[in-house]
C-alpha positions as CSV (number, residue, x, y, z in Angstrom):
1,M,113.8,13.5,79.6
2,D,117.2,15.1,78.0
3,G,119.7,16.4,80.4
4,I,119.7,15.7,84.0
5,N,117.1,13.7,85.8
6,L,117.6,13.7,89.5
7,V,115.6,11.7,92.1
8,W,116.4,12.2,95.6
9,G,114.7,11.9,98.8
10,A,114.3,9.7,101.9
11,S,115.3,5.9,102.0
12,N,112.5,3.3,101.2
13,G,110.8,5.5,98.9
14,G,111.7,3.4,95.9
15,K,114.6,5.3,94.4
16,S,116.6,2.1,93.8
17,F,113.5,0.6,92.3
18,I,114.0,3.0,89.4
19,L,117.1,1.3,88.3
20,A,115.6,-2.2,88.8
21,A,112.5,-1.2,86.6
22,L,114.7,0.3,83.9
23,D,116.9,-2.8,83.8
24,F,113.9,-5.1,83.8
25,M,112.4,-3.0,80.7
26,M,115.7,-3.5,79.1
27,G,115.5,-7.1,78.9
28,G,116.7,-8.0,82.4
29,K,115.9,-11.5,83.6
30,S,115.8,-10.8,87.3
31,P,112.3,-10.0,88.4
32,L,111.2,-6.9,89.9
33,P,112.0,-6.2,93.7
34,E,109.0,-7.6,95.8
35,I,107.7,-4.4,97.4
36,K,104.4,-3.8,99.0
37,M,103.8,-0.7,96.6
38,L,104.0,-3.0,93.6
39,R,100.7,-4.8,94.7
40,G,97.9,-4.2,92.1
41,Y,100.1,-3.4,89.2
42,E,100.0,-5.8,86.1
43,R,102.4,-4.3,83.6
44,V,105.4,-1.9,83.4
45,W,105.6,0.7,80.6
46,L,108.7,2.4,79.3
47,C,108.8,5.1,76.8
48,L,111.8,5.4,74.5
49,D,113.2,8.0,72.1
50,L,115.1,5.9,69.5
51,P,117.2,7.4,66.9
52,G,115.6,5.2,64.0
53,A,112.2,4.2,65.2
54,G,111.6,7.5,67.0
55,R,109.3,7.5,70.1
56,V,108.0,4.2,71.0
57,T,106.5,2.4,74.2
58,L,107.4,-0.9,75.7
59,A,105.3,-2.9,77.9
60,R,106.0,-6.0,79.9
61,A,104.0,-8.0,82.6
62,V,105.3,-7.3,86.2
63,A,105.7,-11.2,86.4
64,G,108.2,-11.0,83.2
65,G,108.1,-12.7,79.9
66,N,107.9,-11.1,76.5
67,F,107.4,-7.6,75.6
68,Q,105.0,-5.6,73.6
69,L,106.1,-2.7,71.2
70,Y,103.9,0.4,70.5
71,E,104.6,3.1,68.0
72,G,104.6,6.5,69.9
73,E,103.8,7.2,73.5
74,V,100.7,5.3,74.6
75,D,98.2,5.6,77.3
76,P,98.6,2.5,79.5
77,L,94.9,2.5,80.0
78,S,94.0,2.5,76.3
79,P,97.1,1.5,74.5
80,G,95.0,0.7,71.2
81,G,95.8,-2.9,70.5
82,P,98.1,-5.7,71.4
83,G,101.2,-4.1,69.8
84,Q,104.3,-5.9,68.3
85,A,105.5,-9.0,70.2
86,L,109.3,-8.9,71.2
87,S,111.1,-11.7,72.7
88,A,112.7,-11.4,76.1
89,D,115.2,-14.0,75.0
90,H,118.0,-12.1,73.6
91,K,119.3,-14.9,71.3
92,A,115.8,-15.7,69.9
93,K,115.7,-15.7,66.0
94,R,112.4,-14.0,66.1
95,P,112.1,-10.2,66.9
96,N,113.4,-9.5,70.3
97,V,114.2,-6.5,72.6
98,S,117.8,-6.8,72.5
99,G,117.9,-6.9,68.6
100,L,115.7,-3.7,68.6
101,L,117.9,-1.7,71.0
102,L,121.1,-3.0,69.3
103,G,119.8,-2.3,65.9
104,E,119.0,1.1,66.9
105,L,122.6,1.5,68.2
106,G,123.8,0.3,64.8
107,I,125.3,-3.0,66.4
108,G,124.7,-6.1,64.4
109,H,125.4,-9.7,65.2
110,H,128.7,-10.0,66.9
111,Q,130.6,-12.8,68.9
112,I,132.7,-12.1,71.9
113,D,135.4,-14.3,73.2
114,R,134.2,-15.8,76.6
115,T,137.6,-17.6,77.4
116,L,141.2,-17.2,76.3
117,N,140.6,-20.4,74.2
118,G,138.2,-18.5,71.9
119,D,134.8,-20.0,73.0
120,K,132.2,-17.4,72.1
121,A,129.1,-15.9,73.4
122,T,126.8,-13.7,71.3
123,F,126.8,-9.9,72.2
124,T,123.5,-8.7,73.5
125,F,122.0,-5.5,74.9
126,R,122.3,-7.3,78.3
127,H,126.1,-6.7,78.0
128,V,125.7,-3.0,77.3
129,A,123.3,-2.4,80.2
130,P,125.9,-2.3,83.0
131,Y,127.5,0.5,81.2
132,V,124.1,2.2,81.2
133,L,122.6,1.3,84.5
134,T,124.7,1.0,88.0
135,D,122.8,0.2,91.0
136,E,124.0,1.1,94.4
137,T,125.5,-2.2,95.1
138,S,127.7,-2.3,92.0
139,M,128.5,1.5,92.5
140,M,130.6,0.9,95.7
141,A,131.7,-2.7,95.1
142,P,135.3,-3.7,95.0
143,W,135.1,-5.7,91.6
144,S,135.9,-4.0,88.4
145,P,133.4,-1.7,86.7
146,T,133.6,-3.9,83.6
147,Q,131.9,-6.7,85.3
148,I,128.9,-7.7,83.4
149,D,127.5,-10.5,85.6
150,P,128.8,-12.3,88.7
151,R,128.6,-15.7,86.5
152,A,130.5,-14.1,83.6
153,T,134.2,-15.0,83.2
154,E,136.8,-12.4,83.8
155,T,137.9,-12.7,80.0
156,F,134.5,-12.1,78.8
157,N,134.1,-8.8,80.8
158,K,137.2,-7.6,79.5
159,N,136.4,-8.5,75.8
160,V,132.9,-6.7,76.3
161,F,134.7,-3.7,77.4
162,K,137.1,-4.1,74.5
163,F,134.2,-4.2,71.9
164,L,132.6,-1.2,73.5
165,L,135.7,0.9,73.3
166,T,137.1,-0.5,70.0
167,G,134.4,-2.1,68.0
168,I,136.3,-5.3,67.7
169,D,134.7,-8.4,68.5
170,G,136.0,-12.1,68.7
171,S,135.2,-13.1,65.1
172,A,139.0,-13.2,64.1
173,T,140.1,-15.5,67.0
174,V,140.3,-19.3,66.4
175,V,138.6,-21.5,69.0
176,M,140.9,-24.0,70.9
177,E,140.0,-26.3,73.5
178,S,140.9,-25.9,77.1
179,P,143.4,-28.7,78.6
180,E,140.5,-29.6,80.8
181,T,138.2,-29.9,77.9
182,Q,140.7,-32.0,76.1
183,K,141.2,-34.3,79.0
184,T,137.6,-34.7,79.5
185,G,137.0,-35.2,75.7
186,N,139.8,-37.9,75.9
187,A,138.2,-39.7,78.7
188,G,135.0,-39.9,76.9
189,K,136.5,-41.2,73.9
190,L,138.5,-43.8,75.8
191,E,135.5,-44.9,77.4
192,L,133.4,-45.1,73.8
193,I,136.4,-46.8,72.3
194,G,136.4,-49.4,75.4
195,E,132.8,-50.1,74.8
196,L,133.2,-50.6,70.9
197,L,136.3,-52.8,71.5
198,A,134.5,-55.0,73.8
199,A,131.5,-55.4,71.5
200,A,133.8,-56.2,68.5
201,Q,135.8,-58.7,70.6
202,E,132.6,-60.5,71.6
203,E,131.3,-60.5,68.0
204,L,134.5,-62.1,66.9
205,R,134.3,-64.8,69.6
206,Q,130.7,-65.8,68.8
207,N,130.9,-65.9,65.1
208,W,134.5,-66.5,64.2
209,P,136.0,-68.6,67.1
210,D,139.0,-69.5,64.9
211,G,139.9,-66.0,64.0
212,A,143.6,-66.6,63.4
213,G,142.8,-69.0,60.5
214,L,140.2,-66.6,58.6
215,A,143.2,-65.3,56.3
216,D,144.0,-68.9,55.1
217,Q,140.2,-69.5,54.7
218,E,140.0,-66.7,52.6
219,D,142.8,-67.6,50.2
220,R,141.5,-71.1,49.8
221,L,137.9,-69.8,49.1
222,D,139.5,-67.3,46.5
223,E,141.2,-70.3,44.7
224,A,138.1,-72.5,44.7
225,M,135.9,-69.5,43.4
226,E,138.4,-68.9,40.7
227,S,138.2,-72.5,39.5
228,V,134.5,-72.7,39.7
229,G,134.2,-69.4,38.1
230,D,136.3,-70.7,35.1
231,E,134.1,-73.7,34.8
232,A,130.9,-71.5,35.1
233,A,132.3,-69.2,32.5
234,E,132.9,-72.1,30.3
235,R,129.4,-73.5,30.5
236,Q,128.0,-70.1,30.1
237,T,130.0,-69.7,27.1
238,R,128.6,-73.1,25.6
239,L,125.1,-72.1,26.5
240,D,125.6,-68.6,24.7
241,D,126.9,-70.4,21.8
242,L,124.0,-72.8,21.7
243,R,121.4,-70.0,22.1
244,A,123.2,-67.9,19.3
245,D,123.1,-71.2,17.1
246,R,119.3,-71.5,18.0
247,R,118.6,-67.8,17.2
248,A,120.3,-67.9,13.8
249,T,118.6,-71.1,12.9
250,L,115.4,-69.8,13.8
251,E,115.9,-66.7,11.9
252,K,116.9,-68.9,8.9
253,L,113.7,-71.0,9.5
254,A,111.5,-68.0,9.6
255,S,113.1,-66.7,6.3
256,Q,112.3,-70.0,4.4
257,E,109.0,-70.2,5.8
258,D,108.3,-66.6,4.6
259,G,109.5,-67.7,1.3
260,R,107.3,-70.9,1.1
261,S,104.3,-68.9,2.0
262,E,105.2,-66.5,-0.9
263,I,105.3,-69.4,-3.4
264,V,102.1,-70.9,-2.2
265,L,100.4,-67.4,-2.8
266,T,102.1,-67.1,-6.1
267,L,100.8,-70.4,-7.1
268,G,97.3,-69.7,-6.0
269,R,97.3,-66.5,-8.2
270,F,98.8,-68.6,-11.1
271,D,96.0,-71.0,-10.8
272,L,93.6,-68.2,-11.2
273,L,95.4,-66.8,-14.2
274,A,95.2,-70.4,-15.8
275,A,91.7,-70.6,-15.3
276,V,91.3,-67.1,-17.1
277,Y,93.3,-68.4,-20.1
278,E,91.2,-71.5,-20.5
279,N,88.0,-69.3,-20.4
280,D,89.5,-67.0,-23.0
281,V,90.3,-70.0,-25.3
282,A,87.0,-71.5,-25.0
283,R,85.2,-68.1,-25.9
284,L,87.5,-67.6,-28.9
285,D,87.1,-71.1,-29.9
286,S,83.3,-70.5,-30.1
287,L,84.0,-67.4,-32.1
288,A,86.1,-69.3,-34.7
289,E,83.5,-72.0,-34.9
290,G,80.8,-69.5,-35.8
291,G,82.9,-67.7,-38.3
292,A,83.7,-70.9,-40.0
293,A,80.0,-71.8,-40.4
294,L,79.3,-68.5,-41.9
295,L,82.1,-68.9,-44.4
296,A,80.8,-72.4,-45.4
297,G,77.4,-71.1,-46.1
298,A,78.6,-68.3,-48.2
299,R,79.9,-70.5,-51.0
300,R,76.3,-72.1,-51.8
301,P,73.7,-70.8,-54.7
302,C,71.9,-67.7,-53.6
303,P,68.4,-68.8,-52.0
304,H,66.7,-66.0,-53.5
305,C,68.0,-65.9,-57.3
306,G,69.5,-69.4,-57.4
307,A,72.8,-67.9,-58.8
308,D,75.9,-69.8,-58.2
309,P,78.6,-68.6,-55.9
310,E,80.8,-67.3,-58.7
311,H,78.1,-65.4,-60.6
312,Q,76.9,-63.6,-57.3
313,R,77.5,-59.9,-57.2
314,H,77.0,-59.1,-53.3
315,S,79.4,-60.6,-51.0
316,H,77.2,-59.9,-47.9
317,G,80.2,-59.1,-45.3
318,M,82.1,-62.2,-46.0
319,G,85.4,-60.4,-46.0
320,E,84.9,-58.9,-42.6
321,I,84.1,-62.4,-41.4
322,E,87.2,-63.9,-42.7
323,Q,89.5,-61.1,-41.1
324,T,87.7,-61.7,-37.8
325,H,88.1,-65.4,-38.0
326,A,91.8,-64.9,-38.7
327,A,92.1,-62.7,-35.8
328,V,90.6,-65.1,-33.5
329,E,92.8,-67.8,-34.5
330,A,95.9,-65.7,-34.0
331,E,94.5,-64.8,-30.5
332,V,94.1,-68.3,-29.6
333,R,97.5,-69.3,-30.7
334,K,99.0,-66.4,-28.6
335,I,97.0,-67.6,-25.4
336,R,98.2,-71.2,-26.0
337,L,102.0,-69.9,-25.8
338,E,101.2,-68.0,-22.8
339,Q,99.6,-71.1,-21.1
340,A,102.8,-73.1,-22.0
341,D,105.0,-70.4,-20.3
342,L,102.6,-70.3,-17.2
343,K,102.8,-74.3,-16.8
344,R,106.7,-74.1,-17.1
345,T,106.6,-71.3,-14.3
346,I,104.3,-73.4,-12.1
347,V,106.5,-76.5,-12.3
348,A,109.5,-74.6,-11.4
349,L,107.6,-72.9,-8.3
350,L,106.4,-76.5,-7.3
351,G,109.8,-77.6,-7.4
352,K,111.2,-74.6,-5.3
353,R,108.3,-75.4,-2.9
354,D,109.4,-79.0,-2.4
355,D,113.0,-77.9,-1.9
356,L,111.9,-75.4,0.9
357,D,109.9,-78.0,2.5
358,G,112.7,-80.2,2.8
359,S,114.9,-77.5,4.2
360,I,112.2,-76.5,6.7
361,M,112.1,-80.0,7.8
362,A,116.0,-80.1,8.0
363,L,116.0,-76.8,10.1
364,T,113.3,-77.9,12.4
365,R,115.2,-81.1,13.2
366,E,118.3,-78.9,13.7
367,I,116.5,-76.6,16.1
368,E,115.3,-79.5,18.2
369,G,118.5,-81.0,18.4
370,I,120.1,-77.5,19.7
371,E,117.3,-77.2,22.3
372,A,117.9,-80.5,23.5
373,S,121.5,-79.7,24.1
374,I,120.5,-76.5,25.8
375,R,118.4,-78.4,28.2
376,S,121.1,-80.8,29.0
377,E,123.5,-77.8,29.7
378,L,121.1,-76.1,32.0
379,P,121.3,-78.5,35.0
380,L,125.1,-78.3,34.8
381,E,125.2,-74.4,34.8
382,S,122.7,-74.1,37.6
383,S,124.7,-76.6,39.8
384,I,128.0,-74.7,39.1
385,R,126.3,-71.2,39.9
386,A,124.8,-72.7,43.1
387,N,128.3,-73.9,44.0
388,Y,129.8,-70.5,43.4
389,E,127.2,-68.7,45.2
390,R,127.7,-71.2,48.3
391,L,131.5,-70.3,48.0
392,D,130.9,-66.6,47.7
393,Q,128.8,-66.7,51.1
394,A,131.3,-68.6,52.8
395,R,133.9,-66.0,51.6
396,E,131.7,-63.1,52.7
397,H,131.5,-64.7,56.2
398,V,135.2,-65.0,56.4
399,R,135.7,-61.5,55.2
400,R,133.2,-60.1,57.6
401,G,135.3,-61.8,60.3
402,L,138.5,-60.3,58.9
403,S,136.8,-56.9,58.8
404,V,135.9,-57.3,62.7
405,M,139.5,-58.2,63.4
406,R,140.7,-55.0,61.5
407,R,138.3,-53.0,63.4
408,I,139.6,-54.4,66.6
409,E,143.2,-53.6,65.5
410,D,142.1,-50.0,64.5
411,L,140.5,-49.5,67.9
412,E,143.2,-50.8,69.8
413,A,145.6,-48.4,67.9
414,R,143.2,-45.5,68.5
415,K,143.1,-46.4,72.2
416,R,146.8,-46.4,72.4
417,E,147.1,-43.0,70.7
418,I,144.5,-41.3,72.9
419,A,146.0,-42.8,75.9
420,A,149.3,-41.4,75.0
421,F,147.9,-37.9,73.8
422,K,149.1,-34.9,76.0
423,P,146.7,-32.0,76.2
424,T,147.9,-28.9,74.8
425,S,147.3,-25.3,76.1
426,L,147.9,-21.9,75.1
427,P,151.3,-20.5,75.9
428,R,151.1,-18.1,78.8
429,G,150.6,-14.5,77.5
430,S,150.0,-15.5,73.8
431,V,146.3,-14.5,74.2
432,V,145.5,-11.2,75.9
433,A,141.9,-10.3,76.9
434,G,140.5,-6.9,76.8
435,V,141.9,-3.6,75.6
436,S,145.8,-2.8,75.2
437,G,147.8,-0.7,77.2
438,S,147.6,2.3,74.8
439,I,143.8,2.2,74.6
440,G,143.5,1.8,78.3
441,D,145.8,4.7,78.9
442,E,143.6,6.7,76.6
443,F,140.6,5.9,78.6
444,A,142.3,6.4,81.9
445,Q,142.9,10.2,80.7
446,D,139.3,10.7,80.1
447,V,138.5,9.6,83.6
448,Q,141.2,11.6,84.9
449,A,139.7,14.7,83.1
450,I,136.4,13.9,84.5
451,L,137.8,13.7,88.1
452,H,139.7,17.0,87.6
453,A,136.4,18.6,86.7
454,W,134.8,17.4,89.8
455,R,137.8,18.8,91.6
456,Y,138.9,15.6,93.3
457,P,141.4,16.4,96.0
458,G,144.9,15.7,95.0
459,P,144.9,16.3,92.0
460,P,143.9,12.8,91.0
461,R,146.4,10.8,88.7
462,V,144.4,7.9,87.0
463,S,145.9,4.8,85.4
464,F,144.5,1.9,83.8
465,D,145.2,-1.6,85.1
466,T,145.2,-4.0,82.1
467,K,145.2,-7.1,84.5
468,T,142.3,-6.2,86.5
469,H,140.7,-3.7,83.9
470,D,140.1,-1.2,86.4
471,I,141.4,2.3,87.1
472,T,143.9,3.2,89.8
473,L,143.9,6.4,91.7
474,N,147.4,7.9,92.5
475,G,148.9,4.5,92.1
476,D,146.5,2.8,94.4
477,S,143.8,0.3,93.4
478,R,140.1,1.3,93.3
479,R,139.2,-1.4,95.5
480,G,141.5,-0.2,98.2
481,N,139.4,2.9,98.8
482,G,136.3,3.5,100.9
483,K,132.7,2.9,99.5
484,G,132.2,6.5,98.8
485,V,135.4,7.0,96.8
486,R,134.9,3.6,95.0
487,A,131.4,5.0,94.0
488,L,133.0,8.3,92.7
489,M,135.6,6.4,90.7
490,H,132.9,3.9,89.3
491,S,130.8,6.9,88.2
492,A,133.7,8.6,86.6
493,F,134.6,5.1,84.8
494,K,131.1,4.8,83.5
495,I,131.0,8.4,82.2
496,G,134.4,8.0,80.7
497,V,133.2,5.3,78.8
498,F,130.5,7.4,77.2
499,V,133.2,10.1,76.6
500,F,135.4,7.7,75.0
501,C,132.9,6.2,72.7
502,R,131.6,9.6,71.6
503,R,135.1,10.9,70.7
504,H,135.7,8.0,68.6
505,G,132.2,7.6,67.0
506,L,131.5,4.4,68.8
507,P,127.9,3.4,69.6
508,H,126.6,4.3,73.2
509,P,123.0,4.5,74.2
510,G,123.5,8.1,75.6
511,I,121.9,7.2,79.0
512,I,124.0,7.1,82.4
513,A,122.0,6.1,85.5
514,L,124.0,6.3,88.6
515,D,122.6,5.2,92.2
516,S,124.4,6.9,94.9
517,P,127.5,8.3,93.3
518,L,128.1,10.7,96.1
519,L,128.1,8.2,99.0
520,S,131.1,10.0,100.4
521,Y,128.8,12.8,101.6
522,R,126.5,10.4,103.6
523,D,126.2,10.6,107.6
524,G,128.5,8.0,108.8
525,H,126.6,7.7,112.2
526,K,123.1,7.2,110.5
527,S,123.8,5.6,107.1
528,R,123.4,1.8,106.7
529,H,126.8,1.8,104.9
530,G,128.6,2.6,108.2
531,P,131.3,5.2,109.2
532,L,133.4,6.9,106.5
533,D,136.9,6.0,105.8
534,A,139.7,8.4,105.7
535,D,139.6,9.1,102.0
536,E,135.8,9.6,102.2
537,E,136.1,12.1,105.0
538,L,138.6,13.9,102.7
539,V,136.2,14.0,99.8
540,G,133.2,14.9,102.2
541,H,135.0,18.2,103.3
542,T,135.5,19.3,99.6
543,R,133.1,21.0,97.2
544,L,133.3,18.1,94.9
545,K,129.6,17.5,94.8
546,H,129.0,21.1,93.7
547,H,131.6,20.4,90.7
548,F,129.9,17.0,90.2
549,Y,126.7,18.5,89.3
550,E,128.2,21.5,87.4
551,Y,130.1,19.1,85.2
552,L,126.6,17.0,84.6
553,L,124.9,20.4,83.6
554,R,127.9,21.3,81.1
555,T,127.8,17.8,79.4
556,S,124.0,17.1,79.6
557,G,123.5,18.4,76.1
558,D,124.6,14.8,74.6
559,V,123.5,12.6,77.3
560,Q,120.7,11.8,79.5
561,Y,121.7,11.5,83.2
562,V,119.5,9.7,85.7
563,I,121.1,10.3,89.3
564,I,119.6,8.7,92.4
565,E,120.7,10.4,95.5
566,N,119.7,10.8,99.1
567,D,120.2,14.7,99.5
568,A,119.2,17.6,97.6
569,P,121.7,19.0,95.2
570,P,123.7,21.8,96.5
571,I,123.5,24.0,93.6
572,D,120.5,25.2,91.3
573,L,120.2,22.9,88.4
574,G,118.1,25.2,86.4
575,P,114.9,24.9,84.6
576,S,116.3,22.2,82.1
577,A,116.8,19.6,84.9
578,R,114.0,17.6,86.2
579,I,114.1,16.9,89.7
580,T,111.8,14.6,91.7
581,I,111.6,14.4,95.5
582,F,110.4,11.2,97.2
583,A,109.2,12.3,100.6
584,G,109.1,8.6,101.9
585,E,106.3,6.9,103.6
586,D,106.6,9.1,106.9
587,G,107.4,12.3,105.0
588,E,105.2,15.1,103.5
589,G,105.2,16.1,99.9
590,D,103.5,15.7,96.6
591,R,105.1,12.3,95.9
592,L,106.1,9.7,98.8
593,G,108.0,7.6,96.4
594,F,108.2,6.0,93.0
595,F,104.6,5.0,93.0
596,P,102.1,7.7,93.2
597,N,100.2,8.5,96.6
């Protein structure tokens, strides 16, 4: 719930299991601690109030693996469906728990510099988690509170802290290989070049034993191919000319054959026309003979009255017969003229046909002669082409040998170049990881204000060490203090990060879970952490823990505190705080530990 959530009580009740379970449900890869109370449970459930999605529930198998996301708060006994699958892999392209939580914080895809050379790592929620969840071991540890993971580089830890306090990632830095990487890369390159060089030298030895004479061979082959090429071009030109002549002659022959065919067709039509003329003349001749016979009979005495022709009064149509007879004779004369013209035209066409026949025969003989010339040229042209191809193959073989020689020269030059290469490195101090001095000083003032509010004896003077990215107290390193004081300073550091982010409008989950921040108040004779150092005893004789809880009460409106302690709070935390007491296995109470009775 919002505000203060305090869990206190006896040891071995599962208090530290709370932070382990929270870390597990925020995407932690480490398995849950193996405690006997966990037996029989299959899944872990976590309800979250997110700024965008609202209330959701995450479920994950106790054995680990991916998550299931449910809308709202669900009953683990009847969740109502499988939920949306979320990958536990924070770098997965499919929906994952890290993407969900970072998206709710308004943090997109960012790259953080992992080394001073600019090697990148993707920012995930696992890099935020240490600033949200601080277990007992980390609380009192001598290392910097900025440590993300024991395996993470110091540069990466500092740059994550920088991103949280400034919003500046490593996208602007340029990657540069380290000297070790450069040396390793060069060694691999030399090994590869050596293998390629040996293979090229063996290829040259097997296929071109006389490698020194390859350049002269190429020159001689170029000259021979040029000569053969000229001869081949001459032969080809001769063949092209012959084929062009044959094509032109064939076109001429085809034209004349077409003309002869046209004359033959015309003569056939003229023969038909001559027959028509003969038929017309015969018909007209018959008409003329009939008319003549009628005229001859008209000049005899009348068979009826015996009158002589000169005394006959009726002509009996003789005038019309005479006109018809005259017309027939005129038509016959006209047809005879046309027949004469037709005969002259036929004679002329026959002469032209005979001329074309002679020309066709001459062209046919000319074509046969051209084709004979082509046939005689073809073997010579084929022989020259074959010779040219043989020379070309020989030259190609020589050129491959020269290519291998040039490859050997290039590889040897590259080998010398790499062998002479000196790895370059970044000048000392040219790239600085983490926050600058001004940011560190401002952050230190926030931490100092928190310790002042807790009434740390002194009063405390806090500074930020840019080298270690840790705070110093009154000029002394945090790691030089006792476990309890280190825990107090670590707590102030993590709360200081939240205060700094809120004041500058930077993303922060708004959850701070601290395990054993008041370790200085332990019983040095009974605690497994041993006796108290002098600075711890000094704190233990003050009312700092009273002011610690008062500070949490004053600031709990904007943050959710989860405090794990062994002892009850020294003041009444009021109705808004949620206090849970773990009685322990041998104690008495409503709840023995994290798992219900």
